C-alpha positions as CSV (number, residue, x, y, z in Angstrom):
1,M,90.1,49.2,101.0
2,G,87.9,46.9,103.1
3,K,84.7,47.1,105.1
4,F,83.8,48.9,108.3
5,I,80.9,47.6,110.4
6,E,80.7,50.9,112.3
7,N,82.1,54.4,112.1
8,K,82.4,57.2,114.7
9,Y,83.1,60.7,113.6
10,T,84.7,63.9,114.9
11,D,85.4,67.4,113.5
12,D,87.9,68.8,115.9
13,W,90.5,66.1,116.7
14,E,94.0,65.7,115.3
15,V,96.3,62.7,115.2
16,L,100.1,62.7,115.4
17,T,101.9,61.9,112.1
18,E,105.6,62.0,111.2
19,N,104.8,65.4,109.7
20,G,103.1,66.8,112.9
21,W,99.5,67.0,113.9
22,K,96.9,66.3,111.2
23,D,93.1,66.5,111.0
24,F,91.1,63.3,110.8
25,K,87.4,62.6,110.6
26,G,86.8,59.6,112.8
27,V,87.5,55.9,113.6
28,G,86.1,52.9,111.7
29,K,85.7,49.4,113.2
30,T,85.8,46.3,111.0
31,V,84.8,42.7,111.2
32,K,87.2,40.3,112.9
33,Y,90.4,39.4,111.1
34,K,93.4,37.2,111.9
35,V,96.0,39.2,113.9
36,Y,99.5,39.7,112.6
37,E,102.3,41.5,114.6
38,V,105.0,43.5,112.9
39,I,108.2,43.8,114.9
40,T,111.0,46.3,114.4
41,E,114.1,47.0,116.6
42,T,112.1,49.0,119.2
43,H,108.4,48.9,118.2
44,S,105.7,46.4,117.3
45,L,102.2,46.7,115.7
46,K,99.3,44.3,115.6
47,C,97.5,44.6,112.3
48,A,95.8,42.8,109.4
49,D,97.9,40.9,106.9
50,D,97.3,43.4,104.2
51,H,97.9,46.5,106.3
52,L,100.2,49.0,104.6
53,I,103.5,49.9,106.4
54,K,105.8,52.7,105.3
55,T,109.3,51.5,104.5
56,N,112.4,52.8,102.8
57,N,111.1,51.0,99.7
58,G,107.7,52.6,99.8
59,F,104.5,51.2,101.4
60,K,104.3,47.4,101.7
61,Y,101.7,44.9,103.0
62,S,102.7,43.8,106.4
63,V,103.0,40.1,105.2
64,N,105.4,41.2,102.4
65,L,108.0,42.9,104.7
66,T,111.5,41.4,104.5
67,T,114.6,41.7,106.6
68,D,115.9,44.0,103.8
69,D,113.3,46.6,104.7
70,L,113.6,49.6,107.0
71,V,110.3,50.6,108.6
72,S,109.5,54.2,109.1
73,T,108.9,55.1,112.8
74,S,108.6,58.2,114.9
75,S,112.4,58.1,115.6
76,G,113.4,57.4,112.0
77,Y,113.9,54.2,110.0
78,E,114.4,50.9,111.9
79,K,115.2,47.4,110.7
80,F,112.3,45.1,110.2
81,K,112.9,42.0,112.4
82,N,109.9,39.7,112.1
83,I,106.2,39.3,111.6
84,I,104.2,36.9,113.9
85,E,101.0,35.2,112.8
86,H,98.8,34.9,115.8
87,E,96.0,32.4,116.2
88,E,93.6,35.1,117.5
89,Y,91.0,37.0,115.5
90,D,89.9,40.5,116.4
91,N,88.1,43.6,115.2
92,M,90.5,46.0,113.4
93,Y,90.3,49.8,113.4
94,D,91.5,52.7,111.2
95,L,91.3,56.5,111.3
96,S,89.3,58.0,108.5
97,D,90.3,60.9,106.2
98,V,93.7,61.6,107.9
99,D,95.2,64.7,106.2
100,G,98.0,63.1,104.2
101,S,96.8,59.5,104.6
102,E,99.5,58.6,107.1
103,Y,99.7,58.5,110.9
104,L,101.7,56.9,113.7
105,T,100.5,53.6,115.1
106,N,102.5,52.4,118.0
107,N,105.1,54.8,116.6
108,I,105.1,53.0,113.2
109,T,103.9,54.9,110.1
110,S,100.8,53.3,108.7
111,H,98.8,54.3,105.7
112,N,96.0,53.5,101.7
113,T,95.3,52.1,95.5
114,V,98.0,53.4,93.4
115,L,97.2,51.5,90.2
116,V,94.6,54.0,89.1
117,S,96.7,56.9,90.3
118,A,99.5,55.7,88.0
119,Y,97.1,55.3,85.1
120,I,95.8,58.8,85.6
121,L,99.3,60.3,85.6
122,W,100.2,58.4,82.5
123,Y,97.1,59.6,80.7
124,C,97.9,63.2,81.7
125,M,101.5,63.0,80.6
126,F,100.8,61.6,77.1
127,N,97.5,63.3,76.2
128,S,97.1,67.0,75.6
129,D,94.1,69.3,76.3
130,K,92.3,66.8,78.6
131,T,90.6,67.3,82.0
132,I,90.6,64.6,84.7
133,G,88.0,64.8,87.4
134,I,88.6,62.9,90.7
135,V,85.7,62.5,93.0
136,S,85.2,60.6,96.2
137,N,82.6,60.4,98.9
138,K,84.5,63.2,100.7
139,E,86.6,65.9,99.1
140,K,89.5,65.1,101.4
141,S,89.6,61.5,100.1
142,A,89.8,62.9,96.5
143,K,92.6,65.2,97.6
144,D,94.5,62.2,99.0
145,I,94.2,60.5,95.6
146,L,95.6,63.6,94.0
147,K,98.4,63.6,96.5
148,R,99.3,60.0,95.5
149,I,99.4,61.0,91.8
150,K,101.7,63.9,92.7
151,G,103.9,61.6,94.7
152,I,104.3,59.3,91.6
153,Y,105.0,62.3,89.4
154,E,107.8,63.5,91.7
155,E,109.5,60.1,91.6
156,I,109.6,59.6,87.8
157,P,112.8,60.6,85.9
158,Y,113.2,64.3,85.2
159,W,113.4,63.8,81.4
160,M,110.0,62.1,81.4
161,K,108.2,64.8,83.4
162,P,105.9,67.3,81.7
163,G,106.1,70.8,83.0
164,V,103.4,72.1,85.3
165,E,101.6,75.5,85.3
166,L,99.6,74.9,88.4
167,Y,100.4,72.5,91.3
168,N,98.2,72.7,94.5
169,I,96.0,70.6,96.7
170,L,92.9,71.1,94.4
171,G,94.5,70.3,91.1
172,V,97.4,70.1,88.7
173,L,97.7,71.8,85.3
174,F,100.4,70.4,83.1
175,D,102.1,72.4,80.3
176,N,100.3,70.2,77.7
177,N,97.1,71.9,78.9
178,T,95.8,68.7,80.6
179,E,94.4,69.3,84.1
180,I,93.5,67.2,87.1
181,M,90.8,68.5,89.5
182,V,89.2,67.1,92.6
183,S,85.8,67.3,94.2
184,A,83.5,65.5,96.7
185,T,80.8,63.3,95.1
186,S,77.8,65.6,94.8
187,P,75.2,66.3,92.2
188,D,77.1,69.2,90.8
189,A,80.7,67.9,91.2
190,F,81.8,68.6,87.6
191,R,78.7,70.1,86.1
192,G,79.8,73.2,84.2
193,R,83.5,72.4,84.8
194,S,84.8,73.1,81.3
195,I,87.4,71.1,79.5
196,N,88.2,73.9,77.1
197,C,88.2,77.6,77.0
198,V,87.8,81.0,75.3
199,S,90.4,83.8,74.8
200,G,90.7,86.6,77.4
201,D,89.0,89.3,75.2
202,T,85.7,87.3,75.1
203,K,82.9,89.4,76.6
204,V,80.7,88.1,79.5
205,C,77.9,89.7,81.5
206,V,78.2,89.5,85.3
207,I,76.7,90.8,88.5
208,D,78.8,91.8,91.5
209,D,77.9,91.5,95.2
210,H,76.2,95.0,95.1
211,G,73.9,94.2,92.2
212,N,75.9,96.1,89.6
213,I,75.9,94.6,86.1
214,F,79.1,94.6,84.0
215,Y,79.6,93.6,80.4
216,T,83.3,93.1,80.2
217,S,86.1,90.8,79.1
218,I,86.4,87.5,80.8
219,E,90.1,88.3,81.5
220,K,89.2,91.6,83.3
221,A,86.3,89.9,85.2
222,N,88.8,87.2,86.4
223,S,91.6,89.6,87.4
224,S,89.9,92.6,88.9
225,C,86.4,91.6,89.9
226,K,86.7,87.9,90.8
227,E,86.1,88.4,94.6
228,K,83.0,90.5,93.9
229,I,81.3,88.6,91.1
230,M,78.2,86.7,92.1
231,E,76.4,85.7,89.0
232,I,76.9,85.3,85.2
233,L,74.4,85.7,82.4
234,T,73.0,82.5,80.8
235,Q,70.2,81.7,78.4
236,N,68.0,81.3,81.5
237,G,69.0,84.6,83.1
238,F,71.7,85.3,85.7
239,K,73.0,82.2,87.5
240,K,75.4,81.7,90.4
241,F,78.8,80.2,89.5
242,D,82.2,79.5,91.1
243,G,84.4,82.0,89.3
244,F,86.7,81.5,86.3
245,I,89.5,79.2,85.5
246,E,92.6,80.6,83.8
247,Q,95.1,78.5,81.9
248,N,98.2,79.2,79.9
249,Y,97.7,77.9,76.3
250,E,100.1,77.5,73.4
251,G,98.7,75.9,70.3
252,E,95.9,76.2,67.8
253,L,92.8,78.3,68.4
254,I,89.7,78.6,66.3
255,K,88.6,82.1,65.3
256,F,84.9,82.6,64.4
257,E,83.4,85.7,62.8
258,L,79.8,85.9,63.7
259,S,76.7,87.4,62.1
260,N,76.1,89.6,65.2
261,N,79.3,91.5,64.3
262,E,81.2,89.7,67.1
263,M,84.4,87.6,66.9
264,I,85.3,84.8,69.3
265,K,88.5,82.7,69.7
266,C,88.4,79.4,71.5
267,T,90.3,76.1,71.9
268,I,89.3,73.5,69.3
269,D,87.2,71.3,71.8
270,H,85.3,74.2,73.3
271,K,81.5,73.6,72.9
272,F,78.9,76.0,71.7
273,L,75.1,75.7,71.7
274,L,73.5,75.2,68.2
275,I,70.1,76.4,67.1
276,N,68.8,72.8,67.4
277,G,69.5,72.8,71.1
278,K,72.6,70.5,70.9
279,Y,76.2,71.4,71.9
280,E,79.0,70.9,69.4
281,Y,82.8,71.1,69.5
282,A,84.2,74.2,67.8
283,K,86.3,71.9,65.6
284,N,83.1,70.4,64.2
285,I,81.3,73.8,63.6
286,H,81.7,75.2,60.1
287,K,81.0,78.3,58.0
288,D,77.2,79.0,57.6
289,D,76.3,76.8,60.6
290,V,73.7,78.5,62.9
291,L,74.1,78.9,66.6
292,Y,71.7,79.5,69.4
293,N,69.8,82.9,69.0
294,N,70.0,82.4,65.2
295,I,73.6,83.6,65.0
296,K,75.4,82.4,61.9
297,I,79.0,81.5,61.4
298,N,80.4,83.9,58.8
299,S,83.9,82.5,58.8
300,K,86.2,80.0,60.5
301,D,90.0,80.2,60.8
302,Y,92.7,78.3,62.7
303,I,95.3,80.6,64.3
304,K,98.5,79.9,66.3
305,S,98.3,81.2,69.8
306,N,100.3,81.6,73.0
307,E,98.0,83.3,75.6
308,K,95.8,82.7,78.6
309,V,92.4,81.2,78.0
310,Y,89.5,81.2,80.4
311,D,86.2,79.5,81.3
312,A,83.5,79.8,83.9
313,L,83.2,77.2,86.6
314,N,80.1,75.3,87.8
315,V,77.4,77.6,86.4
316,E,74.3,76.8,88.3
317,D,71.5,74.7,86.6
318,V,72.4,75.2,83.0
319,N,76.2,74.6,82.8
320,S,76.5,77.3,80.2
321,Y,76.8,81.1,79.8
322,Y,76.9,83.9,77.2
323,T,80.1,84.6,75.4
324,N,80.1,87.4,72.8
325,G,76.4,86.8,72.4
326,I,76.5,83.1,71.9
327,I,76.2,80.2,74.4
328,S,79.3,78.4,75.6
329,H,79.2,75.4,77.5
330,N,83.9,67.3,80.4
331,C,87.9,61.8,82.2
332,L,86.2,61.2,85.6
333,F,87.5,59.0,88.5
334,A,84.9,58.0,91.1
335,D,86.4,56.4,94.3
336,E,84.5,54.2,96.7
337,L,81.3,54.9,94.9
338,A,79.5,52.0,96.7
339,F,79.8,54.0,99.9
340,V,78.3,57.2,98.6
341,P,74.6,57.6,99.9
342,S,72.3,56.4,97.1
343,N,70.5,59.8,96.8
344,I,73.8,61.6,96.3
345,A,75.3,59.0,94.0
346,D,72.3,58.8,91.7
347,E,72.0,62.6,91.4
348,F,75.8,62.9,90.8
349,W,75.6,60.3,88.0
350,A,72.5,61.8,86.4
351,A,74.1,65.2,86.4
352,N,77.6,64.3,85.2
353,Y,77.4,61.2,83.0
354,P,75.5,62.9,80.1
355,T,78.1,65.6,79.8
356,L,80.9,63.0,79.8
357,S,79.3,60.6,77.5
358,A,78.7,63.4,75.0
359,S,82.5,63.3,74.3
360,T,84.0,60.5,72.2
361,T,87.3,60.9,74.2
362,S,86.0,61.0,77.8
363,K,86.9,58.3,80.2
364,I,85.3,57.3,83.5
365,I,87.0,55.1,86.1
366,V,85.0,53.9,89.0
367,I,86.6,51.9,91.9
368,S,85.1,50.6,95.1
369,T,85.0,47.8,97.5
370,P,81.6,46.0,97.5
371,N,78.8,47.3,99.8
372,G,75.8,45.1,99.2
373,T,73.5,45.2,96.2
374,G,71.0,47.8,94.9
375,N,73.5,50.7,94.9
376,L,74.8,52.5,91.8
377,F,78.3,50.9,92.0
378,H,76.7,47.4,92.1
379,S,74.4,48.2,89.2
380,L,77.3,49.5,87.1
381,Y,79.5,46.6,87.8
382,V,76.9,43.9,87.2
383,N,75.8,45.5,83.9
384,A,79.5,45.8,82.9
385,E,80.0,42.0,83.5
386,R,76.9,41.4,81.3
387,G,78.3,43.7,78.6
388,E,75.3,45.9,78.8
389,N,76.7,49.4,79.6
390,G,80.0,49.9,77.7
391,F,82.2,49.7,80.7
392,A,85.2,47.4,80.8
393,W,85.3,45.7,84.2
394,C,88.2,44.2,86.3
395,K,88.2,42.7,89.8
396,Y,91.0,42.3,92.3
397,D,90.4,40.0,95.3
398,Y,92.4,38.3,98.0
399,T,94.2,36.1,95.5
400,V,96.5,38.9,94.4
401,I,98.3,38.7,97.8
402,P,100.9,36.0,97.9
403,G,100.2,33.1,100.3
404,R,96.5,33.2,100.2
405,D,95.7,29.7,98.9
406,A,92.6,27.5,99.1
407,A,93.5,26.3,102.7
408,W,93.7,30.0,103.8
409,V,90.3,30.8,102.2
410,K,88.6,27.8,103.8
411,Q,89.8,28.7,107.2
412,E,88.9,32.4,106.9
413,I,85.4,31.7,105.6
414,K,84.8,29.2,108.4
415,I,85.6,31.9,111.0
416,L,84.2,35.0,109.3
417,G,81.5,33.7,107.1
418,E,81.4,34.1,103.3
419,Q,80.0,37.6,103.2
420,K,82.4,39.1,105.7
421,F,85.3,37.2,104.2
422,F,85.0,39.2,100.9
423,Q,85.0,42.5,102.7
424,E,88.8,43.0,103.1
425,H,90.3,45.9,105.0
426,S,93.8,47.1,105.9
427,C,93.5,48.1,109.5
428,V,95.3,47.9,112.9
429,G,94.4,46.2,116.2
430,K,92.4,47.9,118.9
431,N,95.3,48.2,121.3
432,T,97.4,50.2,118.8
433,H,98.5,53.5,120.3
434,V,97.9,56.8,118.6
435,Y,98.6,60.4,119.8
436,I,95.5,62.6,119.8
437,N,95.0,66.4,120.0
438,N,91.5,67.3,121.2
439,N,91.3,71.1,121.2
440,G,94.7,71.5,122.7
441,K,94.5,68.5,125.0
442,F,97.2,66.1,124.0
443,K,97.1,62.4,125.0
444,K,98.2,58.9,124.0
445,T,95.4,56.4,123.7
446,T,94.6,53.2,121.9
447,I,92.6,53.4,118.7
448,G,90.0,51.1,120.3
449,D,89.6,53.4,123.3
450,L,89.4,56.4,120.9
451,Y,86.6,54.6,119.0
452,N,84.7,54.0,122.3
453,E,85.2,57.6,123.4
454,L,83.7,58.9,120.1
455,S,80.8,56.4,120.6
456,R,80.0,57.8,124.0
457,S,80.2,61.4,122.7
458,E,77.7,60.5,120.0
459,G,75.3,59.2,122.6
């Protein structure tokens, strides 16, 4: 990703893609870049050198296309013929948050990092009972990242694929009980979003939309009352929450007999609140330990299980709730963190990092292009370089693209200036044609004219 100098937004326009009309959220305008022109049998596209073009061999940078590639167009795949390096420099443009991340530009399919996506999929495939949270400055961007992960999953050999229990636009649940979920970056993005669960016979206390109070099993609350339930009982009274998550589970559960004459079964990494105010994993809790409300563990046993397990989602304020009289209580991927407004980014980090850092197995991956100094991403990166915050850092710049040598750098900096030079972006030229649907009014326009039209409508 690179840098926009201006963005114009819309909520009700669609753009034509090879899969029909899709929503998008606006148009971004970049600093000036050298213009390259991709030429196929019947189409051409002016773009940046690192613009991604869809081919029969996957997405490729425009400068890496070869005559062996077939380029995806509105009329099917066409032979790539040539790329012309022009002497001119111009502002580039890109649509933001296109549903599916692809759209037609001069009838050529354009796109967006797959390295982290591949790592997340690998982690899910070879690690059981984990939860991966993907957040971005907009939920749709996080969904796009999930879509790329799913695309990689669908291309790997059948014998290597884990089975899936859930597979939709908001998440994936693999049969090894590892889950991927998405959210927009917000203070409560994954607060209360549990990694592990309790059995279906666990009792919870909930209030429905008519004010009726029910003390019932979490399984029954999830299946018969889920559309009506408004709040759940916590140590601080009834709190709003986002319903329950249900997962198929086969493996070892822990069974606790409690001094309040209750019994509870849970996965080994489910957390409970101790009398000292700290949360602890079930696997680390032992006979005679004392939980919140002075409830003692009378016995602890490991049992084999093949059943559904449950957890409450996003419990407001406290991230916890009562289960059989005791208090139950998360890997995170943050994309383009430098472009999340500081107030939201700081609240998000303060709310989620303590929960994640409490686990010895949690992982956090943060990626972004630079956006000045003083923001959360800059602080995390600089302190990682200094070895002060426990993060391992890595940086990928223009040098990873073949052909970008010292002479190229000198010329680019001379024209763009040093600051703008390091703000790379894969965009297309202003005269690139796109097809737009504005409330049923269809038209062909250039992306530059679209940007100007949105500018006027904002005024």
